[in-house]
C-alpha positions as CSV (number, residue, x, y, z in Angstrom):
1,M,38.7,-42.3,48.6
2,R,38.8,-41.0,45.1
3,I,38.3,-37.2,44.2
4,V,38.0,-35.5,40.9
5,L,38.5,-31.8,41.1
6,A,35.9,-29.6,39.1
7,T,38.4,-27.3,37.7
8,G,40.2,-26.4,34.5
9,N,42.4,-24.1,36.5
10,R,45.9,-26.0,36.7
11,H,47.1,-23.5,39.6
12,K,44.2,-24.7,41.8
13,A,44.5,-28.3,40.9
14,E,48.3,-28.0,42.0
15,E,47.4,-26.6,45.2
16,L,44.3,-28.6,46.2
17,G,45.6,-31.8,45.2
18,P,48.2,-32.1,48.1
19,M,45.8,-30.7,50.5
20,L,43.1,-33.3,50.0
21,G,45.5,-36.0,48.8
22,G,46.8,-37.0,52.2
23,R,44.5,-40.0,52.3
24,A,42.9,-39.6,48.9
25,E,43.6,-40.2,45.3
26,V,43.0,-36.9,43.5
27,D,42.4,-36.3,39.8
28,V,41.4,-33.3,37.9
29,A,38.5,-32.7,35.4
30,S,39.3,-33.3,31.8
31,E,41.1,-30.8,29.9
32,G,38.7,-28.0,28.7
33,F,36.1,-28.3,31.5
34,A,34.7,-25.0,32.3
35,V,31.4,-23.8,33.8
36,D,29.9,-20.1,33.5
37,E,30.2,-18.8,37.0
38,T,26.7,-17.3,36.9
39,G,26.2,-17.5,40.9
40,A,25.9,-14.6,43.1
41,T,28.1,-16.1,45.7
42,L,31.1,-18.4,46.0
43,L,29.1,-21.1,47.4
44,Q,26.6,-20.9,44.3
45,N,29.6,-20.9,41.9
46,A,31.3,-23.9,43.6
47,L,27.8,-25.8,43.4
48,L,27.4,-24.9,39.8
49,K,30.8,-26.6,38.9
50,A,30.4,-29.6,41.1
51,W,26.8,-30.4,39.5
52,A,28.3,-29.7,36.2
53,L,31.0,-32.4,36.5
54,R,29.0,-35.0,38.6
55,P,27.5,-36.8,35.5
56,E,31.0,-37.2,33.9
57,V,32.6,-38.8,36.9
58,P,32.3,-42.4,37.9
59,A,30.1,-43.1,40.9
60,D,32.8,-44.2,43.2
61,R,34.3,-40.7,43.1
62,L,33.6,-37.7,44.8
63,V,33.5,-34.4,42.9
64,V,35.3,-31.4,44.8
65,A,34.6,-28.0,43.4
66,D,35.7,-24.6,44.8
67,D,35.3,-20.8,44.1
68,S,37.3,-18.2,45.8
69,G,37.5,-14.5,45.6
70,L,39.5,-11.5,47.0
71,E,37.2,-9.1,49.0
72,V,38.5,-5.5,49.5
73,R,36.9,-3.4,52.2
74,A,37.4,-0.2,50.7
75,L,36.0,-1.2,47.4
76,G,32.7,-2.6,49.1
77,G,33.8,-6.0,48.8
78,R,34.9,-6.1,45.2
79,P,36.2,-8.0,43.2
80,G,34.5,-10.8,45.4
81,V,32.7,-13.2,43.3
82,H,34.1,-11.7,40.0
83,S,37.7,-11.8,41.0
84,A,38.9,-14.1,38.3
85,R,37.2,-11.8,35.6
86,Y,37.6,-8.6,37.4
87,A,39.3,-6.6,34.5
88,G,37.2,-8.1,32.0
89,P,36.4,-11.5,30.4
90,D,39.5,-12.0,28.2
91,C,41.9,-10.6,30.9
92,G,44.4,-12.4,33.0
93,F,46.1,-12.1,36.5
94,D,48.5,-9.1,35.6
95,D,45.1,-7.3,34.1
96,N,43.3,-7.9,37.4
97,N,46.0,-6.7,39.5
98,R,46.9,-3.6,37.6
99,L,43.0,-2.8,37.9
100,L,42.9,-3.5,41.7
101,L,46.0,-1.4,42.3
102,S,44.7,1.5,40.2
103,E,41.4,1.4,42.1
104,M,43.4,1.4,45.4
105,D,45.7,4.3,44.5
106,G,45.7,6.8,47.4
107,V,43.5,4.6,49.5
108,E,44.6,4.3,53.2
109,D,42.3,1.4,54.4
110,R,43.8,-1.5,52.3
111,R,42.1,-4.2,54.4
112,A,41.1,-7.3,52.5
113,A,40.5,-11.0,52.6
114,F,40.7,-14.0,50.4
115,V,37.8,-16.2,50.8
116,C,37.3,-19.9,49.5
117,V,34.4,-22.3,49.6
118,L,35.0,-26.0,48.7
119,V,32.2,-28.4,48.1
120,A,32.3,-32.3,47.8
121,L,29.5,-34.0,45.8
122,S,28.6,-37.7,45.8
123,A,26.9,-39.6,43.3
124,D,23.9,-39.9,45.3
125,G,23.8,-35.9,45.8
126,E,25.2,-35.9,49.4
127,L,27.1,-32.5,50.0
128,A,30.0,-31.6,52.2
129,A,31.7,-28.2,52.5
130,G,34.4,-26.2,53.8
131,C,34.9,-22.5,54.0
132,G,38.3,-20.7,54.6
133,L,39.4,-17.0,55.0
134,C,42.8,-15.3,55.0
135,P,42.8,-11.7,56.2
136,G,45.3,-9.4,55.2
137,D,46.0,-6.0,53.3
138,I,46.6,-4.9,49.5
139,A,50.1,-4.0,48.9
140,T,51.0,-0.9,46.7
141,A,52.7,-2.9,44.1
142,P,53.3,-6.6,43.2
143,R,55.8,-8.6,45.0
144,G,57.1,-12.2,44.5
145,E,57.2,-14.9,42.0
146,H,55.1,-17.7,43.6
147,G,51.4,-18.4,43.6
148,F,49.1,-16.9,41.1
149,G,46.0,-14.5,40.7
150,Y,46.3,-11.8,43.3
151,D,49.0,-13.4,45.4
152,P,51.6,-10.7,44.4
153,V,49.4,-7.8,45.8
154,F,48.0,-9.5,49.0
155,I,50.0,-9.4,52.3
156,P,48.5,-11.8,54.7
157,R,47.8,-10.3,58.2
158,G,50.9,-10.1,60.6
159,M,53.3,-10.9,57.8
160,G,55.7,-8.7,56.0
161,T,55.6,-10.6,52.7
162,S,53.2,-11.1,49.9
163,M,51.7,-14.3,49.3
164,A,53.7,-14.7,46.3
165,E,56.8,-14.4,48.4
166,L,55.8,-17.4,50.4
167,T,56.8,-21.0,49.6
168,P,54.0,-23.4,48.7
169,E,53.9,-25.0,52.1
170,Q,54.0,-21.4,53.7
171,K,51.1,-20.4,51.7
172,N,49.0,-23.6,52.2
173,A,49.3,-23.2,56.0
174,I,47.6,-20.1,56.2
175,S,45.8,-19.5,52.8
176,H,42.0,-19.4,52.5
177,R,42.0,-22.3,50.3
178,G,44.3,-24.3,52.7
179,R,41.8,-23.7,55.6
180,A,38.8,-24.6,53.4
181,A,40.5,-27.8,52.4
182,R,41.3,-28.9,55.9
183,M,37.6,-28.2,56.9
184,L,36.5,-30.2,54.0
185,A,39.0,-33.2,54.6
186,T,37.7,-33.1,58.2
187,A,34.2,-33.5,57.2
188,L,35.0,-36.1,54.7
189,G,37.0,-38.0,57.2
190,I,40.3,-37.9,55.3
191,A,42.1,-35.4,57.4
192,E,45.7,-36.1,58.3
């Protein structure tokens, strides 16, 4: 099976490639591929990306797209579907983390969850999907050097380390994206 990931985010490609690549050849979208994420849900955004890339990909390959977000209970689910651009359209990971930590300053209920939706789209329009969730808590300060996005401020439930303090293998075993990828791989018949 040959898969093309509908992402311009190299971090996601680095994570998803090995998760789906056990029995599949995985490529990424051409440089500069981007889609306006105008959906109201993670699923809608994943579908927007998949349908946008589908015409550019040969018929013998599946397009796989994802959307993920961080949902914080005390913030009513924010940043949620807006996680990537939480601090503004031209802001980066550090800006998003600073805003999140400032909004959580003094908040006792720090429960949160990473959520990921993955979809696969064939040339004939057939869809498969996987969804994963990783519960945890928001830290009071960033910790760790691995990962990306909110990883430095997210402590997975039952662990004393942030997601950014885990090795890639440890993270993939428990992460929202890892869980969604395993579910999708099973649906596609490529699970190891």
